[in-house]
Gaussian input, Z-matrix of N, CA and C with variables (Angstrom, degrees):
# hf/3-21g

backbone

0 1
 N
 C     1     B1
 C     2     B2     1     A1
 N     3     B3     2     A2     1     D1
 C     4     B4     3     A3     2     D2
 C     5     B5     4     A4     3     D3
 N     6     B6     5     A5     4     D4
 C     7     B7     6     A6     5     D5
 C     8     B8     7     A7     6     D6
 N     9     B9     8     A8     7     D7
 C    10    B10     9     A9     8     D8
 C    11    B11    10    A10     9     D9
 N    12    B12    11    A11    10    D10
 C    13    B13    12    A12    11    D11
 C    14    B14    13    A13    12    D12
 N    15    B15    14    A14    13    D13
 C    16    B16    15    A15    14    D14
 C    17    B17    16    A16    15    D15
 N    18    B18    17    A17    16    D16
 C    19    B19    18    A18    17    D17
 C    20    B20    19    A19    18    D18
 N    21    B21    20    A20    19    D19
 C    22    B22    21    A21    20    D20
 C    23    B23    22    A22    21    D21
 N    24    B24    23    A23    22    D22
 C    25    B25    24    A24    23    D23
 C    26    B26    25    A25    24    D24
 N    27    B27    26    A26    25    D25
 C    28    B28    27    A27    26    D26
 C    29    B29    28    A28    27    D27
 N    30    B30    29    A29    28    D28
 C    31    B31    30    A30    29    D29
 C    32    B32    31    A31    30    D30
 N    33    B33    32    A32    31    D31
 C    34    B34    33    A33    32    D32
 C    35    B35    34    A34    33    D33
 N    36    B36    35    A35    34    D34
 C    37    B37    36    A36    35    D35
 C    38    B38    37    A37    36    D36
 N    39    B39    38    A38    37    D37
 C    40    B40    39    A39    38    D38
 C    41    B41    40    A40    39    D39
 N    42    B42    41    A41    40    D40
 C    43    B43    42    A42    41    D41
 C    44    B44    43    A43    42    D42
 N    45    B45    44    A44    43    D43
 C    46    B46    45    A45    44    D44
 C    47    B47    46    A46    45    D45
 N    48    B48    47    A47    46    D46
 C    49    B49    48    A48    47    D47
 C    50    B50    49    A49    48    D48
 N    51    B51    50    A50    49    D49
 C    52    B52    51    A51    50    D50
 C    53    B53    52    A52    51    D51
 N    54    B54    53    A53    52    D52
 C    55    B55    54    A54    53    D53
 C    56    B56    55    A55    54    D54
 N    57    B57    56    A56    55    D55
 C    58    B58    57    A57    56    D56
 C    59    B59    58    A58    57    D57
 N    60    B60    59    A59    58    D58
 C    61    B61    60    A60    59    D59
 C    62    B62    61    A61    60    D60
 N    63    B63    62    A62    61    D61
 C    64    B64    63    A63    62    D62
 C    65    B65    64    A64    63    D63
 N    66    B66    65    A65    64    D64
 C    67    B67    66    A66    65    D65
 C    68    B68    67    A67    66    D66
 N    69    B69    68    A68    67    D67
 C    70    B70    69    A69    68    D68
 C    71    B71    70    A70    69    D69
 N    72    B72    71    A71    70    D70
 C    73    B73    72    A72    71    D71
 C    74    B74    73    A73    72    D72
 N    75    B75    74    A74    73    D73
 C    76    B76    75    A75    74    D74
 C    77    B77    76    A76    75    D75
 N    78    B78    77    A77    76    D76
 C    79    B79    78    A78    77    D77
 C    80    B80    79    A79    78    D78
 N    81    B81    80    A80    79    D79
 C    82    B82    81    A81    80    D80
 C    83    B83    82    A82    81    D81
 N    84    B84    83    A83    82    D82
 C    85    B85    84    A84    83    D83
 C    86    B86    85    A85    84    D84
 N    87    B87    86    A86    85    D85
 C    88    B88    87    A87    86    D86
 C    89    B89    88    A88    87    D87
 N    90    B90    89    A89    88    D88
 C    91    B91    90    A90    89    D89
 C    92    B92    91    A91    90    D90
 N    93    B93    92    A92    91    D91
 C    94    B94    93    A93    92    D92
 C    95    B95    94    A94    93    D93
 N    96    B96    95    A95    94    D94
 C    97    B97    96    A96    95    D95
 C    98    B98    97    A97    96    D96
 N    99    B99    98    A98    97    D97
 C   100   B100    99    A99    98    D98
 C   101   B101   100   A100    99    D99
 N   102   B102   101   A101   100   D100
 C   103   B103   102   A102   101   D101
 C   104   B104   103   A103   102   D102
 N   105   B105   104   A104   103   D103
 C   106   B106   105   A105   104   D104
 C   107   B107   106   A106   105   D105
 N   108   B108   107   A107   106   D106
 C   109   B109   108   A108   107   D107
 C   110   B110   109   A109   108   D108
 N   111   B111   110   A110   109   D109
 C   112   B112   111   A111   110   D110
 C   113   B113   112   A112   111   D111
 N   114   B114   113   A113   112   D112
 C   115   B115   114   A114   113   D113
 C   116   B116   115   A115   114   D114
 N   117   B117   116   A116   115   D115
 C   118   B118   117   A117   116   D116
 C   119   B119   118   A118   117   D117
 N   120   B120   119   A119   118   D118
 C   121   B121   120   A120   119   D119
 C   122   B122   121   A121   120   D120
 N   123   B123   122   A122   121   D121
 C   124   B124   123   A123   122   D122
 C   125   B125   124   A124   123   D123
 N   126   B126   125   A125   124   D124
 C   127   B127   126   A126   125   D125
 C   128   B128   127   A127   126   D126
 N   129   B129   128   A128   127   D127
 C   130   B130   129   A129   128   D128
 C   131   B131   130   A130   129   D129
 N   132   B132   131   A131   130   D130
 C   133   B133   132   A132   131   D131
 C   134   B134   133   A133   132   D132
 N   135   B135   134   A134   133   D133
 C   136   B136   135   A135   134   D134
 C   137   B137   136   A136   135   D135
 N   138   B138   137   A137   136   D136
 C   139   B139   138   A138   137   D137
 C   140   B140   139   A139   138   D138
 N   141   B141   140   A140   139   D139
 C   142   B142   141   A141   140   D140
 C   143   B143   142   A142   141   D141
 N   144   B144   143   A143   142   D142
 C   145   B145   144   A144   143   D143
 C   146   B146   145   A145   144   D144
 N   147   B147   146   A146   145   D145
 C   148   B148   147   A147   146   D146
 C   149   B149   148   A148   147   D147
 N   150   B150   149   A149   148   D148
 C   151   B151   150   A150   149   D149
 C   152   B152   151   A151   150   D150
 N   153   B153   152   A152   151   D151
 C   154   B154   153   A153   152   D152
 C   155   B155   154   A154   153   D153
 N   156   B156   155   A155   154   D154
 C   157   B157   156   A156   155   D155
 C   158   B158   157   A157   156   D156
 N   159   B159   158   A158   157   D157
 C   160   B160   159   A159   158   D158
 C   161   B161   160   A160   159   D159
 N   162   B162   161   A161   160   D160
 C   163   B163   162   A162   161   D161
 C   164   B164   163   A163   162   D162
 N   165   B165   164   A164   163   D163
 C   166   B166   165   A165   164   D164
 C   167   B167   166   A166   165   D165
 N   168   B168   167   A167   166   D166
 C   169   B169   168   A168   167   D167
 C   170   B170   169   A169   168   D168
 N   171   B171   170   A170   169   D169
 C   172   B172   171   A171   170   D170
 C   173   B173   172   A172   171   D171
 N   174   B174   173   A173   172   D172
 C   175   B175   174   A174   173   D173
 C   176   B176   175   A175   174   D174
 N   177   B177   176   A176   175   D175
 C   178   B178   177   A177   176   D176
 C   179   B179   178   A178   177   D177
 N   180   B180   179   A179   178   D178
 C   181   B181   180   A180   179   D179
 C   182   B182   181   A181   180   D180
 N   183   B183   182   A182   181   D181
 C   184   B184   183   A183   182   D182
 C   185   B185   184   A184   183   D183
 N   186   B186   185   A185   184   D184
 C   187   B187   186   A186   185   D185
 C   188   B188   187   A187   186   D186
 N   189   B189   188   A188   187   D187
 C   190   B190   189   A189   188   D188
 C   191   B191   190   A190   189   D189
 N   192   B192   191   A191   190   D190
 C   193   B193   192   A192   191   D191
 C   194   B194   193   A193   192   D192
 N   195   B195   194   A194   193   D193
 C   196   B196   195   A195   194   D194
 C   197   B197   196   A196   195   D195
 N   198   B198   197   A197   196   D196
 C   199   B199   198   A198   197   D197
 C   200   B200   199   A199   198   D198
 N   201   B201   200   A200   199   D199
 C   202   B202   201   A201   200   D200
 C   203   B203   202   A202   201   D201
 N   204   B204   203   A203   202   D202
 C   205   B205   204   A204   203   D203
 C   206   B206   205   A205   204   D204
 N   207   B207   206   A206   205   D205
 C   208   B208   207   A207   206   D206
 C   209   B209   208   A208   207   D207
 N   210   B210   209   A209   208   D208
 C   211   B211   210   A210   209   D209
 C   212   B212   211   A211   210   D210
 N   213   B213   212   A212   211   D211
 C   214   B214   213   A213   212   D212
 C   215   B215   214   A214   213   D213
 N   216   B216   215   A215   214   D214
 C   217   B217   216   A216   215   D215
 C   218   B218   217   A217   216   D216
 N   219   B219   218   A218   217   D217
 C   220   B220   219   A219   218   D218
 C   221   B221   220   A220   219   D219
 N   222   B222   221   A221   220   D220
 C   223   B223   222   A222   221   D221
 C   224   B224   223   A223   222   D222
 N   225   B225   224   A224   223   D223
 C   226   B226   225   A225   224   D224
 C   227   B227   226   A226   225   D225
 N   228   B228   227   A227   226   D226
 C   229   B229   228   A228   227   D227
 C   230   B230   229   A229   228   D228
 N   231   B231   230   A230   229   D229
 C   232   B232   231   A231   230   D230
 C   233   B233   232   A232   231   D231
 N   234   B234   233   A233   232   D232
 C   235   B235   234   A234   233   D233
 C   236   B236   235   A235   234   D234
 N   237   B237   236   A236   235   D235
 C   238   B238   237   A237   236   D236
 C   239   B239   238   A238   237   D237
 N   240   B240   239   A239   238   D238
 C   241   B241   240   A240   239   D239
 C   242   B242   241   A241   240   D240
 N   243   B243   242   A242   241   D241
 C   244   B244   243   A243   242   D242
 C   245   B245   244   A244   243   D243
 N   246   B246   245   A245   244   D244
 C   247   B247   246   A246   245   D245
 C   248   B248   247   A247   246   D246
 N   249   B249   248   A248   247   D247
 C   250   B250   249   A249   248   D248
 C   251   B251   250   A250   249   D249
 N   252   B252   251   A251   250   D250
 C   253   B253   252   A252   251   D251
 C   254   B254   253   A253   252   D252
 N   255   B255   254   A254   253   D253
 C   256   B256   255   A255   254   D254
 C   257   B257   256   A256   255   D255
 N   258   B258   257   A257   256   D256
 C   259   B259   258   A258   257   D257
 C   260   B260   259   A259   258   D258
 N   261   B261   260   A260   259   D259
 C   262   B262   261   A261   260   D260
 C   263   B263   262   A262   261   D261
 N   264   B264   263   A263   262   D262
 C   265   B265   264   A264   263   D263
 C   266   B266   265   A265   264   D264

   B1=1.4486
   B2=1.5326
   B3=1.3065
   B4=1.4596
   B5=1.5196
   B6=1.3362
   B7=1.4620
   B8=1.5217
   B9=1.3247
   B10=1.4599
   B11=1.5217
   B12=1.3122
   B13=1.4608
   B14=1.5245
   B15=1.3318
   B16=1.4694
   B17=1.5255
   B18=1.3185
   B19=1.4644
   B20=1.5232
   B21=1.3211
   B22=1.4679
   B23=1.5201
   B24=1.3288
   B25=1.4570
   B26=1.5210
   B27=1.3102
   B28=1.4596
   B29=1.5261
   B30=1.3234
   B31=1.4541
   B32=1.5292
   B33=1.3105
   B34=1.4558
   B35=1.5262
   B36=1.3196
   B37=1.4586
   B38=1.5278
   B39=1.3239
   B40=1.4576
   B41=1.5193
   B42=1.3191
   B43=1.4611
   B44=1.5191
   B45=1.2946
   B46=1.4500
   B47=1.5186
   B48=1.3214
   B49=1.4606
   B50=1.5246
   B51=1.3203
   B52=1.4590
   B53=1.5216
   B54=1.3301
   B55=1.4595
   B56=1.5248
   B57=1.3316
   B58=1.4605
   B59=1.5232
   B60=1.3270
   B61=1.4573
   B62=1.5272
   B63=1.3141
   B64=1.4676
   B65=1.5275
   B66=1.3104
   B67=1.4634
   B68=1.5235
   B69=1.3226
   B70=1.4682
   B71=1.5251
   B72=1.3183
   B73=1.4680
   B74=1.5233
   B75=1.3338
   B76=1.4642
   B77=1.5264
   B78=1.3178
   B79=1.4570
   B80=1.5126
   B81=1.3174
   B82=1.4682
   B83=1.5296
   B84=1.3222
   B85=1.4708
   B86=1.5254
   B87=1.3292
   B88=1.4666
   B89=1.5244
   B90=1.3204
   B91=1.4667
   B92=1.5269
   B93=1.3129
   B94=1.4655
   B95=1.5305
   B96=1.3154
   B97=1.4657
   B98=1.5240
   B99=1.3316
   B100=1.4591
   B101=1.5204
   B102=1.3215
   B103=1.4667
   B104=1.5264
   B105=1.3291
   B106=1.4676
   B107=1.5255
   B108=1.3263
   B109=1.4609
   B110=1.5248
   B111=1.3270
   B112=1.4595
   B113=1.5171
   B114=1.3253
   B115=1.4647
   B116=1.5268
   B117=1.3316
   B118=1.4658
   B119=1.5224
   B120=1.3251
   B121=1.4636
   B122=1.5190
   B123=1.3255
   B124=1.4588
   B125=1.5247
   B126=1.3263
   B127=1.4630
   B128=1.5215
   B129=1.3078
   B130=1.4637
   B131=1.5285
   B132=1.3417
   B133=1.4667
   B134=1.5223
   B135=1.3184
   B136=1.4597
   B137=1.5249
   B138=1.3303
   B139=1.4593
   B140=1.5320
   B141=1.3243
   B142=1.4663
   B143=1.5294
   B144=1.3344
   B145=1.4641
   B146=1.5293
   B147=1.3215
   B148=1.4568
   B149=1.5159
   B150=1.3278
   B151=1.4608
   B152=1.5273
   B153=1.3107
   B154=1.4638
   B155=1.5274
   B156=1.3278
   B157=1.4659
   B158=1.5300
   B159=1.3186
   B160=1.4651
   B161=1.5242
   B162=1.3159
   B163=1.4578
   B164=1.5211
   B165=1.3060
   B166=1.4601
   B167=1.5233
   B168=1.3168
   B169=1.4607
   B170=1.5253
   B171=1.3222
   B172=1.4703
   B173=1.5264
   B174=1.3361
   B175=1.4687
   B176=1.5241
   B177=1.3157
   B178=1.4664
   B179=1.5263
   B180=1.3320
   B181=1.4639
   B182=1.5256
   B183=1.3134
   B184=1.4673
   B185=1.5271
   B186=1.3389
   B187=1.4656
   B188=1.5301
   B189=1.3295
   B190=1.4623
   B191=1.5138
   B192=1.3110
   B193=1.4676
   B194=1.5297
   B195=1.3201
   B196=1.4680
   B197=1.5258
   B198=1.3151
   B199=1.4645
   B200=1.5236
   B201=1.3180
   B202=1.4653
   B203=1.5273
   B204=1.3160
   B205=1.4550
   B206=1.5165
   B207=1.3197
   B208=1.4640
   B209=1.5253
   B210=1.3182
   B211=1.4597
   B212=1.5220
   B213=1.3243
   B214=1.4666
   B215=1.5266
   B216=1.3319
   B217=1.4679
   B218=1.5271
   B219=1.3184
   B220=1.4656
   B221=1.5244
   B222=1.3237
   B223=1.4685
   B224=1.5282
   B225=1.3244
   B226=1.4592
   B227=1.5204
   B228=1.3156
   B229=1.4577
   B230=1.5229
   B231=1.3109
   B232=1.4641
   B233=1.5190
   B234=1.2976
   B235=1.4526
   B236=1.5132
   B237=1.3104
   B238=1.4631
   B239=1.5159
   B240=1.3174
   B241=1.4617
   B242=1.5177
   B243=1.3145
   B244=1.4570
   B245=1.5232
   B246=1.3121
   B247=1.4586
   B248=1.5212
   B249=1.3140
   B250=1.4596
   B251=1.5207
   B252=1.3072
   B253=1.4653
   B254=1.5210
   B255=1.2968
   B256=1.4548
   B257=1.5302
   B258=1.3055
   B259=1.4563
   B260=1.5199
   B261=1.3173
   B262=1.4690
   B263=1.5237
   B264=1.3071
   B265=1.4700
   B266=1.5056
   A1=108.35
   A2=117.70
   A3=120.88
   A4=110.43
   A5=115.58
   A6=121.01
   A7=112.17
   A8=117.48
   A9=119.92
   A10=113.02
   A11=117.26
   A12=119.08
   A13=110.28
   A14=117.86
   A15=120.47
   A16=113.03
   A17=117.33
   A18=120.07
   A19=111.11
   A20=117.00
   A21=120.61
   A22=110.34
   A23=117.77
   A24=120.78
   A25=111.07
   A26=117.50
   A27=121.77
   A28=110.91
   A29=117.45
   A30=122.06
   A31=113.28
   A32=118.43
   A33=121.47
   A34=110.18
   A35=116.46
   A36=121.49
   A37=113.08
   A38=117.60
   A39=121.21
   A40=109.37
   A41=114.54
   A42=119.94
   A43=107.94
   A44=115.76
   A45=120.69
   A46=110.91
   A47=115.60
   A48=122.25
   A49=107.34
   A50=116.59
   A51=121.47
   A52=108.34
   A53=115.86
   A54=122.20
   A55=107.26
   A56=116.05
   A57=121.19
   A58=109.51
   A59=116.05
   A60=121.28
   A61=106.20
   A62=116.37
   A63=122.39
   A64=112.59
   A65=117.10
   A66=119.84
   A67=114.04
   A68=118.54
   A69=119.19
   A70=112.12
   A71=116.53
   A72=121.44
   A73=110.37
   A74=115.78
   A75=120.07
   A76=112.54
   A77=116.73
   A78=121.11
   A79=115.81
   A80=118.18
   A81=120.59
   A82=112.28
   A83=117.09
   A84=124.44
   A85=113.99
   A86=118.33
   A87=119.61
   A88=110.21
   A89=116.73
   A90=120.73
   A91=110.81
   A92=116.45
   A93=121.18
   A94=109.93
   A95=116.35
   A96=121.25
   A97=112.88
   A98=116.90
   A99=120.18
   A100=114.46
   A101=118.23
   A102=120.23
   A103=107.58
   A104=117.64
   A105=119.40
   A106=113.98
   A107=117.02
   A108=119.97
   A109=113.47
   A110=117.29
   A111=120.61
   A112=114.00
   A113=116.85
   A114=120.70
   A115=113.45
   A116=117.92
   A117=121.69
   A118=112.19
   A119=115.00
   A120=122.81
   A121=107.62
   A122=116.70
   A123=120.50
   A124=109.57
   A125=115.53
   A126=120.96
   A127=110.02
   A128=116.53
   A129=119.83
   A130=110.23
   A131=117.00
   A132=121.48
   A133=110.47
   A134=115.42
   A135=122.24
   A136=110.76
   A137=116.45
   A138=119.88
   A139=108.08
   A140=117.96
   A141=121.83
   A142=112.66
   A143=116.79
   A144=120.77
   A145=112.65
   A146=116.56
   A147=120.39
   A148=114.82
   A149=117.10
   A150=121.78
   A151=110.69
   A152=115.14
   A153=121.81
   A154=108.81
   A155=118.93
   A156=119.99
   A157=111.13
   A158=117.00
   A159=119.93
   A160=111.61
   A161=114.84
   A162=121.16
   A163=107.90
   A164=115.77
   A165=121.56
   A166=107.97
   A167=115.97
   A168=122.26
   A169=112.28
   A170=116.27
   A171=120.74
   A172=109.35
   A173=117.06
   A174=120.10
   A175=113.84
   A176=117.06
   A177=119.61
   A178=112.11
   A179=117.33
   A180=120.96
   A181=113.17
   A182=117.03
   A183=120.82
   A184=110.96
   A185=115.67
   A186=120.04
   A187=111.89
   A188=117.19
   A189=120.89
   A190=114.21
   A191=118.13
   A192=121.84
   A193=113.37
   A194=118.29
   A195=125.65
   A196=113.93
   A197=118.03
   A198=119.01
   A199=109.77
   A200=117.12
   A201=120.95
   A202=110.35
   A203=116.40
   A204=121.17
   A205=113.32
   A206=116.67
   A207=120.08
   A208=112.18
   A209=116.74
   A210=120.14
   A211=114.19
   A212=118.36
   A213=120.67
   A214=110.30
   A215=117.84
   A216=119.92
   A217=113.43
   A218=117.58
   A219=121.22
   A220=113.48
   A221=117.71
   A222=122.36
   A223=111.30
   A224=115.66
   A225=121.61
   A226=113.25
   A227=117.07
   A228=120.60
   A229=109.30
   A230=115.76
   A231=120.27
   A232=109.04
   A233=114.99
   A234=121.08
   A235=110.54
   A236=115.39
   A237=120.82
   A238=109.38
   A239=115.09
   A240=121.26
   A241=109.83
   A242=114.70
   A243=121.18
   A244=108.11
   A245=115.41
   A246=120.48
   A247=109.84
   A248=115.53
   A249=120.71
   A250=109.13
   A251=115.63
   A252=120.64
   A253=109.32
   A254=115.14
   A255=120.13
   A256=108.21
   A257=116.09
   A258=121.35
   A259=108.31
   A260=115.78
   A261=120.32
   A262=109.16
   A263=115.78
   A264=119.77
   A265=111.20
   D1=127.16
   D2=-178.83
   D3=-78.42
   D4=159.42
   D5=-178.10
   D6=-67.98
   D7=-17.43
   D8=-178.46
   D9=-100.23
   D10=1.62
   D11=-179.98
   D12=-71.44
   D13=152.39
   D14=179.60
   D15=-57.45
   D16=-35.36
   D17=179.80
   D18=-66.63
   D19=-38.04
   D20=179.27
   D21=-66.00
   D22=-40.37
   D23=178.80
   D24=-67.15
   D25=-34.67
   D26=-179.67
   D27=-64.28
   D28=-35.06
   D29=-177.69
   D30=-83.31
   D31=-7.24
   D32=-176.95
   D33=-67.90
   D34=128.04
   D35=-175.30
   D36=-103.74
   D37=-8.66
   D38=179.00
   D39=-150.09
   D40=166.49
   D41=173.32
   D42=-130.89
   D43=152.49
   D44=177.55
   D45=-83.84
   D46=139.58
   D47=178.27
   D48=-125.95
   D49=137.72
   D50=177.50
   D51=-121.49
   D52=131.23
   D53=177.32
   D54=-110.87
   D55=127.13
   D56=-175.82
   D57=-125.54
   D58=128.58
   D59=171.89
   D60=-96.03
   D61=96.03
   D62=-174.72
   D63=-58.58
   D64=-35.12
   D65=-172.32
   D66=-79.08
   D67=-21.73
   D68=177.26
   D69=-94.57
   D70=-8.39
   D71=-179.46
   D72=-71.18
   D73=137.57
   D74=176.64
   D75=-108.72
   D76=12.72
   D77=172.76
   D78=68.52
   D79=28.74
   D80=-178.24
   D81=-70.61
   D82=-22.22
   D83=177.93
   D84=70.24
   D85=15.14
   D86=175.06
   D87=-59.67
   D88=-39.98
   D89=-179.51
   D90=-60.97
   D91=-40.99
   D92=179.56
   D93=-66.84
   D94=-44.95
   D95=-178.07
   D96=-65.94
   D97=-37.61
   D98=-174.53
   D99=-95.62
   D100=-0.28
   D101=175.52
   D102=-68.10
   D103=114.62
   D104=-174.90
   D105=-68.17
   D106=-17.32
   D107=-177.30
   D108=-108.25
   D109=-1.87
   D110=178.02
   D111=69.36
   D112=33.78
   D113=-176.23
   D114=-85.31
   D115=-17.39
   D116=-175.83
   D117=-104.43
   D118=149.58
   D119=172.44
   D120=-142.27
   D121=164.28
   D122=175.76
   D123=-87.71
   D124=140.08
   D125=177.18
   D126=-67.93
   D127=156.90
   D128=173.30
   D129=-84.71
   D130=-21.20
   D131=177.47
   D132=-79.75
   D133=160.63
   D134=179.21
   D135=-102.04
   D136=151.91
   D137=170.38
   D138=-88.32
   D139=-175.45
   D140=-176.70
   D141=-63.16
   D142=-24.40
   D143=179.65
   D144=-87.26
   D145=-5.87
   D146=179.47
   D147=91.22
   D148=18.17
   D149=179.92
   D150=-108.77
   D151=159.48
   D152=175.87
   D153=-93.42
   D154=106.50
   D155=177.82
   D156=-78.50
   D157=163.14
   D158=178.50
   D159=-79.97
   D160=165.45
   D161=170.31
   D162=-146.20
   D163=159.52
   D164=-179.25
   D165=-82.51
   D166=91.22
   D167=-175.27
   D168=-73.51
   D169=-31.10
   D170=-177.65
   D171=-130.67
   D172=75.63
   D173=-175.89
   D174=-59.96
   D175=-26.68
   D176=179.73
   D177=-67.71
   D178=-19.22
   D179=179.03
   D180=-88.41
   D181=-24.39
   D182=-174.41
   D183=-66.96
   D184=131.97
   D185=177.28
   D186=-112.61
   D187=6.58
   D188=176.96
   D189=73.03
   D190=26.97
   D191=-175.29
   D192=-70.43
   D193=-20.37
   D194=-179.90
   D195=69.08
   D196=22.37
   D197=173.51
   D198=-63.18
   D199=-34.34
   D200=177.97
   D201=-58.90
   D202=-44.35
   D203=-179.80
   D204=-69.35
   D205=-34.89
   D206=-179.97
   D207=-64.59
   D208=-32.01
   D209=-176.05
   D210=-98.39
   D211=-6.58
   D212=-178.90
   D213=-74.98
   D214=117.56
   D215=-178.87
   D216=-71.83
   D217=-15.52
   D218=-177.73
   D219=-110.84
   D220=6.18
   D221=-179.64
   D222=54.60
   D223=39.04
   D224=-177.77
   D225=-92.00
   D226=-3.51
   D227=-176.53
   D228=-149.01
   D229=146.10
   D230=170.83
   D231=-155.10
   D232=156.48
   D233=179.12
   D234=-123.11
   D235=154.85
   D236=175.61
   D237=-153.72
   D238=167.48
   D239=-179.93
   D240=-101.84
   D241=132.38
   D242=178.53
   D243=-112.14
   D244=124.73
   D245=-178.83
   D246=-68.94
   D247=133.75
   D248=176.79
   D249=-85.28
   D250=141.72
   D251=178.65
   D252=-70.60
   D253=138.09
   D254=176.26
   D255=-83.21
   D256=123.74
   D257=-179.49
   D258=-97.79
   D259=122.54
   D260=179.10
   D261=-74.85
   D262=132.32
   D263=-178.45
   D264=-89.37

């Protein structure tokens, strides 16, 4: 069963969330490089310091592993897992 199949999505119990402080980011792109799932990209816009901060380009891929946060030298980004509510059928 592939990760994008409807059955796989139905069984998913959490989603990844990424929090980014755009203004403290210096655009080093470590978070983008070390994201194991390729969920992050750099924005085309600049922050107040003149850098391109990251954004969650593919939220469906993020698993909240926080690798982005582990490698950020400025603590401008972190990830976490958010539990999905179980909907009774």
